[in-house]
Structure formats: C-alpha cells, structure tokens
Phi, psi and omega in degrees: 000141180294138176294144181293153177290156177303151185275340185208174182300318184297312180295319180296315181299319180295319181289322176298323177298313180296317180298318180301315181292317183293317180291321177299320178301312181288330174299315179298316180297321186280308188275329186257314184267348183054039183217066184293149177262340183233164180284167176300322180295321176301312182297316180301321182289324173301314180297321182295318178297317179300316180297319181296318181291319179296325178294325180277335182228065187298335181285354181256005181299131186267156176294331178263021180297139174300339180286345178244013179231157179232125174062217181219155181300139177300149179212155174105210193278343185276144181294144178266132182224136179286138175289142176296323171228135184304148175260092183280158173259183186246148168289159185247152169233152183236000174205171184298323182297323179292328175292318177297322177298321177301313179296323178296321178295320177299315182298317181291318181297319181276355180059046182269145175293159185297333182268003178282119181290143175242105182282136180237139167272159178217138181202156180294146177267101183288138180266087181215211181245119182292143184213143178245126184250116184261126177246129174237130187052037175068017177242139178293119183243342183198143174227129182233142170286168179297319184060230179264013180095329177260321182230131178240181179259139181281111179239032186302310183299322181289319180296328180298343180273354183272120187296330183291344188258115181294143176282334179223157174260155181289162175303142182099343175289156181300157179293324177233124180204130176253115175270130180243143182189201188237126170273128185217175177228131179293156184300316181294321178293323178297314180298319180294321179296315179297321178296320179294316179298321178295315180296318180296320180293318179296321179295328181268358181071030182244166175282132184285136171254105181251156181274148183285327183199169183300325180296314178297321179296319179294315181295314179296324180288322182288331186262027178287149173294322185258118180298336179295326177293316177301318181299333181276355182259139185279075181268152178224174186215138169237133176271140177225358181184200183207163177247241180291141178205134178274356175198147179243136182276041179163167180247015175225159175302316182300316183293319181291319178297322177298320178295318179299321176296318180296334179283356176110006180269137174294136174233140182307132182295339181278359182303122178258118175299173185313120178219186181284169176301316180297321178294321179296317179293326176294323176297320177302312182297320181293318180292321178299322182295327181260008185306312184294335184266354179291148181285353182227162180278138171226157180231014178165193179231139181257130174250143175221141173298129189287320184287125183287331177293325175290321176303318181297320179290321182293320176063210187232155171228120184063238185261004190228148175285145176287346187261006181226156182206140174257119179265103187278152178283156178302150184266177183244177176234160178211154177254146175201180181253135176278115185273321183198163173239114179260157178246125175255141180249121181273178185291340176267005180089000181292133176266116182248120177283136180236127178279124173266122191248152166299123185307133180226135179273122180229118179062031175091359178232161184261127178254127181239340185227152173212138177286145175249006172068290187196180183297324180297320180293321178296318179294321180298317181277338183065031186279146176217155174306135183102346181288148172268124188233161177251127175263136174257134184272358175213149183156201184280315179228119186231147001290132187240130174279120184252346182205142175251111185281345186235027184294339180274353177291140180292115181199142181299139178292154177275132184255130179292136183296148177260356179225150182295129179291347181267319185233359179067013173289158179298139178245123185223161173254127178294158181303128179086357181251148175273323186291140175262134183234145173290136179267006185287342179056227185286351174279347181279118182298327180295316181292319180298313179297314183295324178294320178289322175301317179296319182297322183266001185293167185298328180283343181252247183287338176059055174262086190290344178280351185250076181279181187296323181294320178291321176299316178301315180301312184291328175295314181297325179283348181080015182278333179227147173217333182227163184307318182299332180297331180302323184277003175247012180293339180301335179294343182255017184303310183296322178295320178297317181298335179274359183263148181299136177090352180253126177243167184302322181296314182289322179295311182292329177295318178296312182295325178293321179297323178291315181300328181294346181257018179290341178237066187284162172298129186297321181293321178295319179296316179299314178297322183296339180287347174071031177293130183302137177075000178256089177278185185297314182292318178298320179299318179294318180296321178296317182287331174300323181281314190261346173070310178232160187292320177302322179294322177297315181299315180301315181293320180295318179294322179293318179296321179297328180277359177095013180292116186296322181295320178294318178299318179297324180294319176296325182295340178287343184274116181299126178091353178258110182251188183302328181296317179293316180298319179295319180297318178296316180298317179296320180299310184284345179279337184280124186303319181297319179296323176300318179296313180301316180298308182296320180296318181293315183287349171282342182258332184237159181224082180295130176290164176307140184286126181231129175263130180294118182219168172274142179290135179203172181285353178254005179302130179080001182259165180254128185240144173237129174260134180217156182080187181271134174260133189259334184255351178205160180278168178296321179297317181293322178297317179297317179299320178296316182298315181295325177292339178266009176084015180260159173258141179252123179249158182269348182221156181272132177213182179296342179277351182285136180258331186208139175241127175257114189246128174254183179303140178088004178298134184240253188296327180293321178295320178297317180293324178299321178294319179298323182269001179059044178268140180299135179235132176231164178264184184295325178295321177296322177295317179300324179293321178298316180297317184292329184263003181292150182289000000 
C-alpha cells in the first residue's frame, strides 16, 4: 500500500530534502560510477514518491529536485561537452490507469475534443547508456553520453568502435542531425565478458573485477580512457530519437524513426508506429511477455505522442517532456536480514532512521540500505536489528521494507533516540509532526555541514570544486562556519599549499571556482540559504516578483510586522501562501540569520533577477485568465504568458494589468470592469503571442 502523503508543508519539505539527497546519491552511483546500490525499480519508486509529494506541494519544489534534473554530472577523465539540445529523461507510469491519465493530460493540455485520436508510438525501454551521435555534413563528428542532461561526456573515439553505429549518413540526410539512442550489451555478451575478465585476472594472479549487470558493463566499456579497450567489448546500439537537426525527414515520431532506420541505425523490432492507446498497451503486454527471452535487458515500454507539432506544443516540464512516458514493468521482492538501524541527521535537523541490510541482489544490483522514514514507521513494522525483512522493489519510497517476517520473535524493541547522535542535543518532535529534529541548530556539526553542502550544491551556488570532503576539512580547521566564510578562503591559500595533497593547480582551481560565484543568480542564492518552505521553484517565483534580494527582505520584514500592502504583494505570487510568507518573516526576524544574510551579501553581488523571455507588450505585467479557453488549455496559456515575461495570477486585483476572458467568465470579468482593467478575448491573446519578439 502506498505510504500516505505528508500532512503539512514542514513534513513535505523535510521528505523532499531527503529524497533529493538520496536520489542524487544514486544518480552519481548509476550514471557516473557505474556502480548502483539499488535496483531500477527501487530508484523509480523514489522518483515516484518525490513526484507525488511535489504534485501535492508544488511551492516546495527544490532547485536540486530530481524532477528538474537528469542523471548526474559527468566526472572523471572524459571531456565535458554541452548538449546542443538537452537530453531529457521520461516520467514513469506503473499501471495502465497511469498511462490513460497521461493521455488525458495530453488531451487537456492541447485542448483536444474527446473524439480526437491521439496516436502513440511504443517501443521497449532498453537498459543501457544513453548516447547522442552528432552528424555534420553526414559524417559522425561527436558522441556524448547523457550526463546530467545538459552536459555529457565526449566518447566520440569509443563510439567509432561500435559496429552498429554508421560513420556516415547516406546522401539526402540532413546536414546537421543528432541521432539519440542506447548503447547496450546483450546478456550473452555480458556473460562472456565477465568470464574473460575472470580468466585474465586468474592468469595474472590478480583479483577479478567483474561487472554486476549488462548495463554497468556497457557503461564501463563506453567510458574507457582507451578506445582500444572499448573496441574489445561487445557493445551494440539501438536508436530511439534525435536531438538537434536542421531538417526533419517527417512530421511524426514514426516517420523520423523510419528514416533513421533507413540510414542504417538499428531500431528495436518491437517499435510500434503511431497507434491508439489500446494498441500501445497491447504492445506493452506483448513485450512484457517476451521480456525474459529477449537477448538484452529492458525495464519497460516507452510511449511518445506521434505528431511532432503536438510534441512542440506540449513542450517540457522540469526534466521531462509532456509528450513521452515510460511504462515500467512490475517490480520484485526480496528477503534479507536487518543488521542495524542508523540515524542520519539532515541540514534541517531531521533524524532519519536508515536500515542497514545484509546485502541482497535484486534485479542485478546490490541493495544495502533502506529508509525507515520515522519512528512511526519503525513501530508499524516492529523492526529490530536481527529481523528477517521483505524488501519491495516498487512502491512509494524504495528500497522499502514492507514486511517483518520475525516480528513475533522475542527481542527487545528498538527505541528511537531522544538525543542527536551528532551533538547530543535533545531531539524532539514538534506538536503535530511525526519527524524528530535535533534542537542543536548551528552548533550541530551535521546540520552545519549539511547546510553548507546545500549552499554549494548544483541547485544552489553550484561550486562543484567544493565537495563534502573539502567542506569537512575547512570546517574542522575552523576556516568556515557560515556561507560568507567560503568567499574568504583565499586568505588561507598559503596554508593550503603547505598541506599534503594540495598543489598549486588544485588550490587555485578551487579559489577560482569560488570567485566565479561572486555574482550568483539571486534565486539560486535564496534557495541555497535553506529557508524552510522556500524550494527552488518558490525561490524563482519570489525573485520574479521582487527582482533583487534587498527588496524581498524588506517585503518579508514588512509582512512579518503585519503590513497589509506587503502581504497583498506576496499574495499575487502564484503558489506562495501564508506558510512561505511566515517562514520568510521568521527567517529575517532571527538575529543570527540577519548576520548570515548581511555577511554573505557583503561578499557577493547578485544581479537583478531576469527570466529569459520573449519581448512583448505584456512583459512585466500581471495577467489573469478566466472563463473557458477554446483553442488552448489553461496550462498552455500560462506557459505562453510566462515565456512572454508576464506573471499569471489567480485573482483580479488593482495589481492586475490584463484579463484574458473566454466564454463563461463570471466574477473575475465583473471585477475587471469595476477596476477598469483591460480585457481581451482569446483571439486577442493569440495575436499578442504571435507578434511577440
């Protein structure tokens, strides 16, 4: 059974924080280290839980949320290169009803009548390493891994060794075209490679390094320093899409994939051209039935809206296209022994119990840890070290313990700690909350470290040279305690150069990375401060309204003091409610926070916050949509307005500049007339969009 959603903003924010950290950890293991700890189903369920909470609490979406990120940042010896077009991943579905909901969302967004057919393609989701192949003048010039979706690793030399990938495209292909697909290894080839590696290691008298599964083998083989090693590995390729292209050989997904196949790229034989929803679901059932007999690993079926003009209108939300969906296969269960229950302390002081498990292989990967959420969950399961437990590979939060097989055995119950394991401060649950938090605040080393980790994380200041080990070092040395201290590390340059392991190149590289953040994005800086209830999206929405940080502080302090005009101004921001306003007011009212804020802004100078938009006559204005829209959905209209630099509000007030009214407009239209606000119809709005710069 699905775990219930959090009851309030505080609980939701804490769980989103934990999920972001846990998923980022597994992203690094999977995409960068090729050494996952959990199964794909485990990972999918973590993502599913994150998505469910974000849907219920959209104002808490974080800048480092897995929903706005893809994969993990490239690392290591391979050159990093930005994708010409981002390589997004797909949202997941786990049953037929969720697929039907997906089609319903597409229909509503496009404002299609119920009898309008929506053709979908369907194809197996290969479990490999995503790769983008760039052809210029029909010659392969570059190959990049997915990386974090924005930046990938250059594996061009290695990709040239894969027989499935053509070095040139035939005459008539576009001058610029990026073919995207999956590099994978067949099951038989994987077994043979592991056997060879074992034999070679035994012959050399060394310990064998074998791959855990075909996906890891494919990723490790493609990311070799030496292309000759890649050439010796049995890699294959399936094409499933494209990136940048100066021309497309068709106006549907099916037509372009057919052209890519004609150019010599392998395409899954199970690929179903545009068909009905029922046909797509039938393809899923057929592929699932033959899954065990396929020569390669798959973990689901991918559906895509066939019409490319509809794909363009649907666009993307966060890290995923609105026009695509991965329908994952049902997950499995496994039994193991719970060895211990550890307590982790997050940056907000939340104590999270983590089950340490006897390692168990599930779906080709090794699972060692599972979250236990909180004291209530431990009591519900009755788990204690030594219990035999059942792990579920799919659900809301995975790896998830779903059953305790030995709860009736006589054994002392496990007691949730009453003091923080890091600083020994009292740990309590606030009234109405399930979560237990350390009361130590900034004296707690775990919270201090976690807050600084959050501040330099990719979603906030993004100082990638300042990892957790370096933060720990500087904390231990007493060089940093608060965010502003990071920008004064240059004073310790000579001391660093005298320390083991530090060379001039690494020291100057770190200091340069810090200096590069002296003019950070204001929304990222605000998010990086870790103010409760101010997630990444909320931070951006706040900065869209207030433009610079001093103005935000002034408004927050005024609202905290009861200034009605300031409260009304916050109310204009869609998704920002009283909880966020109270959190901002409390933050700026606390003297230590004032010191941290003033100290930081003495070191950095964020420029006024600017959202990239098209120039239009509604730029900077506040718009309200009311009534029924006939040619586009409300979501699409809002997306258009924001792209034109406008703010969309849910109610009409003296701050409203324009009302777009469709049939059935009622009280909002009446209020607009009373306030003498300009009102246009849907055709008038379409003209504004069409004439925007």
